[in-house]
C-alpha positions in Angstrom: 0.1 -0.2 -0.2 2.7 2.5 1.3 4.9 1.8 -2.3 1.3 2.0 -4.4 1.1 5.3 -3.0 4.4 6.1 -3.8 4.2 5.5 -7.1 0.6 6.7 -7.7 2.2 10.0 -6.6 4.7 9.9 -9.4 2.0 8.8 -12.0 -0.3 11.8 -11.5 1.9 13.9 -11.1 3.5 12.8 -14.8 0.1 12.6 -16.8 -0.6 16.1 -15.0 2.3 17.6 -16.5 1.7 15.7 -19.4 4.5 13.1 -19.5 3.9 9.8 -21.0 3.5 7.1 -19.0 3.9 3.7 -20.0 3.1 1.2 -17.3 1.7 1.6 -13.7 1.8 -1.9 -12.1 1.0 -2.9 -8.5 3.7 -6.2 -7.4 6.7 -7.1 -9.7 6.7 -9.7 -12.4 5.9 -12.1 -13.2 2.0 -10.6 -14.8 -1.1 -12.2 -13.1 -3.3 -9.6 -15.9 -2.8 -6.7 -17.2 -5.5 -4.1 -19.6 -4.5 -0.6 -21.9 -6.8 2.4 -21.2 -5.2 5.2 -23.2 -1.5 4.9 -23.3 -1.0 3.8 -20.0 -1.1 0.0 -19.5 -1.9 -0.9 -15.8 -1.0 -4.5 -14.6 -1.3 -6.5 -11.6 1.9 -8.7 -10.6 2.6 -11.9 -8.6 5.3 -10.8 -6.8 3.5 -8.8 -3.8 6.4 -6.7 -2.9 5.2 -3.1 -3.8 5.2 -1.8 -7.7 6.2 0.8 -10.0 5.4 3.6 -13.0 7.4 3.7 -16.1 7.6 7.1 -16.8 9.1 7.9 -20.5 12.4 9.6 -20.1 13.1 8.6 -16.6 16.0 6.7 -17.7 16.5 8.1 -20.7 17.7 6.7 -23.8 17.9 7.5 -27.7 14.6 7.3 -28.2 13.6 9.9 -24.5 16.1 11.9 -26.2 15.7 12.2 -30.0 12.5 9.7 -31.1 9.4 11.0 -32.6 8.0 10.8 -28.8 10.7 12.8 -27.6 8.2 16.1 -26.7 6.4 14.0 -24.1 9.3 12.8 -22.3 10.3 13.6 -18.8 13.5 15.0 -20.2 11.8 17.4 -22.2 10.2 19.4 -19.8 11.4 22.3 -17.6 14.0 21.2 -14.5 11.3 22.6 -11.8 8.4 20.4 -13.6 10.9 16.8 -13.4 11.7 17.7 -9.9 8.1 17.9 -9.1 7.3 14.9 -11.1 10.2 13.0 -9.2 9.4 14.1 -5.7 6.1 13.3 -6.3 6.2 10.0 -4.5 7.7 11.3 -1.7 4.7 13.7 -1.2 2.1 11.2 -1.3 3.9 9.1 1.4 4.0 12.8 3.9 0.0 13.1 2.3 -0.7 9.4 3.3 1.0 9.6 6.6 -1.4 12.7 7.4 -4.0 10.9 6.6 -3.9 8.1 8.5 -3.3 9.8 11.6 -6.1 11.6 11.3 -8.2 8.8 10.6 -6.9 7.5 14.3 -7.5 10.7 16.1 -11.1 10.1 14.8 -11.7 7.0 15.8 -9.3 6.9 18.6 -5.8 7.3 18.9 -3.8 5.8 22.3 -1.8 8.8 23.7 -0.5 9.7 27.1 -2.2 12.1 29.9 0.1 14.1 29.4 1.0 14.2 26.1 -2.3 14.9 24.4 -3.7 17.8 22.5 -5.6 20.3 24.6 -9.0 19.3 24.6 -9.3 15.6 23.5 -11.7 13.7 25.3 -10.2 10.6 26.8 -11.4 6.9 27.3 -10.4 3.6 28.8 -7.4 5.6 31.0 -4.8 2.8 32.0 -1.8 2.2 33.4 0.2 1.1 30.4 3.4 -1.0 30.0 5.2 1.1 26.9 9.0 -0.7 26.9 9.7 -4.1 28.1 13.6 -4.0 28.7 15.4 -7.4 27.5 16.1 -9.8 30.1 14.5 -8.1 32.9 12.3 -9.6 35.5 9.5 -8.1 33.2 10.8 -10.4 30.5 10.7 -13.2 31.9 7.8 -12.8 33.7 5.8 -12.2 30.1 5.0 -8.9 30.3 4.8 -7.4 26.8 4.3 -3.4 25.8 0.3 -2.7 25.5 -0.1 -4.6 28.5 -2.9 -2.7 31.1 -1.6 -3.0 34.5 -4.6 -3.6 36.9 -3.0 -4.5 40.0 0.4 -4.4 41.6 1.4 -5.2 44.8 2.7 -7.3 47.3 1.5 -11.5 47.9 0.2 -12.8 50.7 0.8 -16.5 52.2 -2.0 -17.5 49.4 -0.2 -15.2 46.7 -3.3 -13.1 46.4 -2.2 -9.2 45.6 -2.5 -7.0 48.6 -1.2 -3.2 49.4 -1.9 -2.8 45.3 -1.0 0.8 44.3 -1.1 2.2 40.6 -2.5 5.5 41.4 0.3 6.9 38.9 3.6 6.3 37.1 5.0 8.0 39.9 4.1 6.5 42.7 4.1 2.8 40.9 7.7 3.1 40.8 8.2 4.2 44.3 6.4 1.4 45.2 8.2 -1.3 43.1 11.8 0.0 44.3 10.8 0.2 47.4 10.0 -3.7 48.0 12.9 -5.0 45.9 13.3 -7.8 48.5 9.5 -8.9 47.9 7.8 -11.1 45.8 5.6 -8.8 43.6 2.5 -9.7 41.9 1.0 -7.9 38.9 -2.2 -8.4 37.4 -2.5 -7.2 33.7 -4.8 -7.1 30.5 -3.5 -8.3 27.0 -4.6 -6.7 24.1 -6.6 -9.3 23.3 -8.2 -9.0 26.5 -6.8 -12.2 28.3 -6.3 -11.1 32.0 -3.3 -12.7 33.5 -1.1 -12.6 36.9 2.9 -12.5 36.9 5.0 -12.9 40.4 8.2 -10.7 40.0 10.8 -9.5 42.3 12.5 -6.2 41.8 16.3 -6.3 41.3 18.7 -3.5 41.5 21.1 -2.2 38.2 18.7 -2.1 35.8 17.7 1.8 36.1 20.1 3.3 38.5 21.1 1.7 41.6 17.4 1.3 42.7 14.8 -2.0 42.6 13.2 -2.2 39.3 11.1 -4.9 37.2 12.4 -3.5 33.6 9.7 -1.7 32.8 8.5 1.8 31.2 4.7 3.0 31.5 2.7 5.8 31.2 -1.5 6.4 31.8 -2.6 5.7 28.0 -6.0 6.0 27.2 -7.9 6.8 23.6 -7.7 10.3 22.5 -11.0 11.0 20.0 -10.9 14.4 18.3 -13.6 16.1 16.4 -12.6 16.1 12.2 -10.9 19.7 12.1 -8.5 18.9 15.6 -7.6 15.6 14.2 -6.9 17.3 10.6 -4.2 19.6 12.7 -2.6 16.8 14.8 -2.2 14.5 12.0 -0.4 17.3 10.4 1.6 17.8 13.5 2.4 14.0 14.2 3.6 13.9 10.6 6.1 16.7 10.9 7.2 15.3 14.3 8.3 11.6 13.2 9.6 13.5 9.8 11.7 15.4 12.2 12.7 12.5 14.5 13.4 10.5 11.4 16.0 12.9 10.1 17.6 13.2 13.8 17.5 9.0 13.4 19.2 9.0 10.2 21.6 11.5 11.0 22.9 9.7 14.1 23.1 6.4 12.3 24.9 8.2 9.5 27.6 10.1 12.3 27.8 6.2 13.9 28.8 4.8 10.3 31.2 7.0 9.9 33.3 6.1 13.2 32.5 2.7 12.5 30.0 2.3 15.4 26.8 1.5 13.3 25.2 -1.9 13.7 23.8 -3.6 10.6 21.4 -5.6 13.4 19.8 -1.9 14.2 18.1 -1.9 10.7 15.0 -3.4 9.7 14.3 -4.7 6.3 11.2 -6.3 4.7 10.5 -9.0 6.5 11.3 -7.6 9.9 8.4 -4.9 9.1 5.6 -7.2 8.7 6.9 -9.0 11.9 6.1 -5.4 13.7 3.0 -4.8 11.6 1.6 -7.9 13.3 2.1 -7.3 16.5 1.0 -3.4 15.7 -2.1 -5.0 14.9 -2.5 -7.1 17.8 -3.0 -3.9 19.9 -5.9 -2.6 17.5 -6.7 -0.9 14.8 -5.5 2.4 15.9 -1.8 0.9 16.5 -1.8 -0.9 13.3 -2.6 2.5 11.6 -0.2 4.8 13.2 2.2 2.2 12.7 1.9 2.3 9.1 1.9 6.0 8.4 5.6 5.9 10.6 6.9 3.7 8.0 5.3 6.0 5.4 7.1 8.3 6.4 10.3 6.7 7.0 9.7 5.8 3.3 9.2 9.0 2.1 12.6 10.7 4.3 14.6 7.7 3.1 13.6 8.3 -0.8 14.6 12.3 -0.2 18.2 11.4 0.4 20.2 12.4 -2.6 21.6 9.0 -3.0 21.6 7.2 -6.9 18.5 5.5 -7.7 16.2 7.1 -5.1 14.1 9.8 -5.8 16.8 12.2 -4.1 19.0 11.1 -6.0 17.6 12.2 -9.4 16.6 15.5 -7.7 20.2 16.1 -7.4 20.8 15.1 -11.0 18.0 17.8 -11.9 19.8 20.2 -9.8 23.6 20.0 -10.9 21.8 20.0 -14.3 20.3 23.7 -13.3 23.6 25.1 -12.0 25.9 24.1 -14.6 22.8 25.1 -17.5 23.1 21.6 -19.8 21.9 18.0 -19.4 24.5 15.3 -17.7 24.9 12.4 -20.3 22.2 10.0 -20.0 24.8 7.2 -19.8 26.8 8.6 -17.0 23.4 9.5 -15.2 22.2 5.5 -16.1 25.1 4.0 -15.2 25.2 5.7 -11.5 21.7 5.1 -11.0 22.5 1.0 -11.9 25.3 1.3 -9.5 23.1 2.6 -7.1 20.2 0.5 -7.3 22.3 -2.7 -6.9 23.7 -1.0 -3.4 20.4 -1.0 -2.3 19.5 -4.5 -3.3 22.3 -5.9 -1.9 21.8 -3.9 1.0 18.5 -5.3 1.3 19.6 -8.3 1.2 21.8 -8.3 4.4 19.0 -6.3 6.3 16.8 -9.3 5.1 19.5 -12.0 5.9 19.3 -10.4 9.8 15.6 -10.0 10.0 15.2 -13.9 9.2 18.1 -14.6 11.6 16.5 -12.7 14.4 13.2 -15.1 13.5 14.9 -18.3 13.8 17.0 -17.0 17.2 13.6 -16.5 18.5 
């Protein structure tokens, strides 16, 4: 869905600019079926890994530069129009994220009490686990992000929870830290509505020197907004996530330069499928917000000035604008081909690590 939305951005921009579009495809060959409308072939393909659009002149050759239909080539358009067509896919990914976030706020988006928009209506407020540290007492007891804590306290001789205290996150953390020598009982509700009880003991050294069980939690409820507020907050959320994604990429690049970046910290298509499955278990609002997050990531990544990406193609257009002449298409095609191969290799390496993580689990 994300890549089809991206390619549709290129498609509609090229159509509106009068550039010939040869094919719009969902999935990758082999072809299942196709049909032609006007000058464009529309196809449904067997491999469900996104899609593509073939724009005449996107990869220049003798036909698009000097053939009979050269006037309808991408390269025949003013460079500003070329840049618009090349970057329209990125814009559509941002628009998709905005729409998804807005829908989430309309139907009810999970949000912490202290970070919700002013005037928001809350429902189903609960102390919710937002993070579980690996190998912590909470992780070993089976607690997961999204679990709602109903009771937390010490245990009597019959293993019943007593002295329960979940008034707010601060008091709950304090209660845990002052009972490090005792077994604690936690009654919690999973995303599927099933209530379970975990027994564990807080240990020191996880968070500073105070006893802790290895979780972060917040008071989270479902926020519902009217349509005008939902659209505003959806746009704001998209901007905030875009800035955070840029910061994360910058931090990754810095670590790569000094040799501290780890390929295992990246997630590819296989890993994303697993994360989408996890998000869907928490509810539809979680799912669409996660898909919106991926859409923002896809948009930001495509803006990078790397060959074969939209940002790389836009960078070539910028260079041509500066030098006031086109770069040899043999050079740009060769550079884009090398960039494409490097991207495929990176994807294969990341996918290998994704599969390795699944096998280890």
